[in-house]
N, C-alpha and C positions, 0 to 999 in steps of 0.2 A: 581621955586617951584619944589621941588622934592617930592619924596614919603614920606619924613619925614615932610614935611611942606605942609599940605593939604590946598586947597583953601577953605576959610571959607564959602563962599556962597554955594559951592558944598557940603561941609560937612553938613551944616544946611539943605540944600535942600534934600540931601540924607538921613539925619536923619529923617526929616519930612516925606519923602516918606516911609521910613522903618517903622516909627511909624504908619502912616496911613495904610499901608499894614498889620502891626501887629494887629492893632485895628480891621481892617476889618476881618482878619482871626480869631481873638479871639472872636469877637462879632457875626459874621455871619457864616463863613465857618466851624469853629471847632465845634460849637454847632450842626450844621446840620450833620456833620460827626459823632459826638458822638451819636446823635439821631439815625442816620441810623445804626451805629454799635450796639446800644442798641436794636433797632428793630430786627436786624438780630440775635443777641444773644437770644433775647426773642423768636423769631420765631424758632430758632434752639433748644433752651431749651424746648419750647412748643411742637415742633415736636418730640423731644426725649421723652418728657413726654407722648405725645399722643402715640408714638410708644411703649413705655414701658407699657402704659395702655392697648393698643391693644394686646400686647403680653400676658399680664396677663389675659385679657378677653379670648383670644384664648386658653390659658391653662385651664381656668375654663370651657370653652365650651368643650374642648377635654376631660377633666376629667369627666364632666357630660355625654358626649357621651359614653365614655368607661364604666362608671357605668351603663348606660342604656343598653349598648351592653352586659355587663356581666349579668345584670338582665334578659335580653331577652334570653340569652343562658341558664341561669338556668331554666327559665320558659319553654323553648323548651325542655330541658332535662327532666323536670318534666312531660311535656305533652307526650313526647315519652315514659317515664316510665309508665305513667298512661294508655296510649294506649296499651302498651305491656301487662300490667297486665290485662286490660280489654279484650284484645284478648285471653290471656291464660284462663281467666275465661270463656269467651264465648266458646272457644274450649272445655273446661272441661264440660260446661253445655250441649253443643251439643253432646259430647261423652256420657254423662250420659243419655241424652234423647234418643240417638240412642240405648244405651244399654238397657234402659227401654223398648223401642219399640221392640227391638229384643227379649227380655225376654217375653214380652206380646205375640209376634208372635209365639215364640217357645211354650209357654204355650197353646195358642189357637190352634196351630197346633197339639200339643200332645192330647188335649181334642178332637179335630176333628178326629184325627187318631183313638183314642180309641173308639169314637162313631161310626166311619165307620167300625172298626173291629167288634164291637158288632153287627152292622146291617148285615155285610157280613157273620159273623159266624151264625147268626140266619137264614139268607137266605140259606146258605150252608147246615145247619142242615135240613131245610125244603126240600131242593133238595135231600139231601142224604136219608132222610126219604122216600121221594116219590120214588126214584130209588130203595132203599132197599125193599120197599113194593112191587114194581112192579117185581123186580128180585125174591123175595121170592114167589110171586104169580106164576111166570113162572116156578120156580123150583117145586112147589107143584102141579102145573097144574090147579089151581083154584085161582081166584082173592081174595086177602085179603081185606075185606071190613070193618073190625072193626078198624076204624081210632083211637079211643081212646086207644085201646089195643096196636096198632102199635106204637102210640106216646109214651106210657109208656115204652115199650120195648126199643125204640130208646133213650129215655131220660136216662134210666138206663145204656145203653151202653155208651152214651156220658159222663155220670157221671163217669163211670169206666175209660174211656179214659182220661178225664180231671184230675181225681185223680191220675192216673198213670203218666201223663205228669207233674203234679205238683210235684210229688215225684222225678221224673227224673231231673227236673230243680234244685232241691235243692241239 
């Protein structure tokens, strides 16, 4: 028996073994392999789908975060602007109040100075009247006791002096 003339028993036995292994592979092993490959592909596709979904969700979250950040920046800019305007208004109000108080103080001081000038002028006139009367009494050698007459003469003198000072100021 040569290679071209096979042994019939071996050929049948080999063919049966081949057929048995083929059926076993086709019925048991190949469906399990196909199932495993399908599971792997489903897992891979599912993982890719989940990854894509996660990426899209991350993009949505980032877009929302950037929008909130932009809104927060706008709000902060508005708050800064409002605070600046409020500060400027407050400074202006404080300056106006200070100017008003200064004007009131100057006016009150002017009134007080004028009142003090009038009082001092009246006291000075009385002192000058007293000294002039005493000096005139010394010059004449007798005291001048007519107070009303002395006052009338001094008032006339002061009126002349005040009138002359008023025309000199003009």
